[in-house]
C-alpha positions in Angstrom: 77.8 72.6 145.0 77.0 76.3 145.2 73.3 76.5 144.5 70.9 79.4 145.2 70.4 78.4 148.8 74.1 78.1 149.4 74.8 81.5 147.9 71.9 83.1 149.8 73.0 81.7 153.1 76.6 82.9 152.5 75.5 86.4 151.6 73.1 86.8 154.4 75.8 85.8 156.9 77.7 89.0 156.4 77.0 92.1 158.6 74.5 94.7 157.5 73.2 92.6 154.5 69.7 92.8 153.1 68.2 91.1 150.0 66.1 92.7 147.4 64.5 91.9 144.0 64.6 95.2 142.1 64.4 93.8 138.6 62.0 90.9 138.1 63.7 87.7 139.0 67.1 89.2 140.0 67.9 88.5 143.6 70.4 91.1 144.9 72.3 91.2 148.1 73.1 94.6 149.5 75.4 96.0 152.2 74.0 99.2 153.6 72.0 99.8 150.4 74.8 99.0 147.9 74.6 95.7 145.8 77.6 93.4 146.2 76.2 90.2 144.6 73.3 89.4 142.3 71.7 86.2 141.0 69.2 85.6 138.2 66.7 83.2 139.8 65.0 82.2 136.5 68.2 80.4 135.6 67.3 77.6 138.0 69.3 75.9 140.7 72.7 77.1 139.5 72.1 80.8 138.5 74.2 83.4 136.8 76.1 85.4 139.4 77.2 89.0 139.2 79.8 90.4 141.6 82.4 93.1 142.0 86.1 92.1 142.0 89.4 93.7 142.7 91.1 95.4 139.7 94.0 93.0 140.0 91.8 89.9 139.7 89.4 91.3 137.1 91.4 90.4 134.0 92.6 87.0 135.3 89.0 86.0 136.0 88.0 87.0 132.4 90.4 84.3 131.2 88.2 81.6 132.8 85.6 80.1 130.5 82.2 81.1 131.7 83.2 84.4 133.2 82.7 87.7 131.3 82.4 91.4 132.2 79.0 92.0 133.7 76.5 93.9 131.5 76.3 97.6 132.2 78.8 97.5 135.1 81.8 95.6 133.7 83.8 98.8 133.3 83.6 99.1 137.1 85.3 95.7 137.5 82.1 93.6 137.9 82.1 90.1 136.4 79.3 87.7 135.5 79.6 84.0 136.0 77.6 82.0 133.5 76.5 79.8 136.4 77.5 79.1 140.0 79.5 76.0 139.0 82.1 77.9 136.9 84.4 77.9 139.9 84.9 75.6 142.8 82.8 76.5 145.8 85.8 77.7 147.8 86.9 80.1 145.1 83.3 81.4 144.6 83.0 81.9 148.3 86.2 83.9 148.3 85.0 86.1 145.4 81.6 86.8 147.1 83.4 87.7 150.3 85.8 90.0 148.5 82.9 91.6 146.6 81.2 92.2 150.0 84.4 93.8 151.4 85.0 96.0 148.3 81.4 97.3 148.3 81.2 97.6 152.1 84.3 99.8 152.2 82.5 102.4 150.0 79.0 102.0 151.3 77.5 104.7 153.5 78.3 104.1 157.1 75.5 103.4 159.6 74.4 106.5 161.3 74.7 106.3 165.1 71.3 106.4 166.8 70.5 109.8 168.1 69.3 109.7 171.6 66.5 112.1 172.2 65.9 113.3 175.7 62.5 114.5 176.6 62.2 118.3 177.1 61.3 119.4 180.6 58.0 121.3 180.6 57.9 124.7 182.2 55.7 125.2 185.3 
C-alpha cells in the first residue's frame, strides 16, 4: 500500500529531487526547484496527494471517485487524490513518475559548473 514512506522513497529516487515543507504540514517534492508532487502529512499514513498530469489524462482521472482538480492549480492540469489508496500502487507510481517528467521538462536546467582558473600574478 502506498503510504507516506513509500511515496517519499519513490519521489527521492528521481534525479535532481529535493523535498521541502513550504506550507505547514505539506511535504513537497521538487525537481530543480519546481514542485511535482505534494502530500499533506497531517492526513496520517495515507495522505492526500497533489500532482501534475498530462492534459489527455486529466479529465479521465477526474471521473475516478476520490480524484478532483487540485485547489488553486487545477486549471493547470493538477489533480488531488483524496488519499494514497484511491488508485492501485502501480497506477499511482505511474502518475507520480509522469508528473516528475512533465515538471522536469519545464524546470530550469542545471547550470554547468564554471571552472575558474587562478590568475597569474605579475612580477
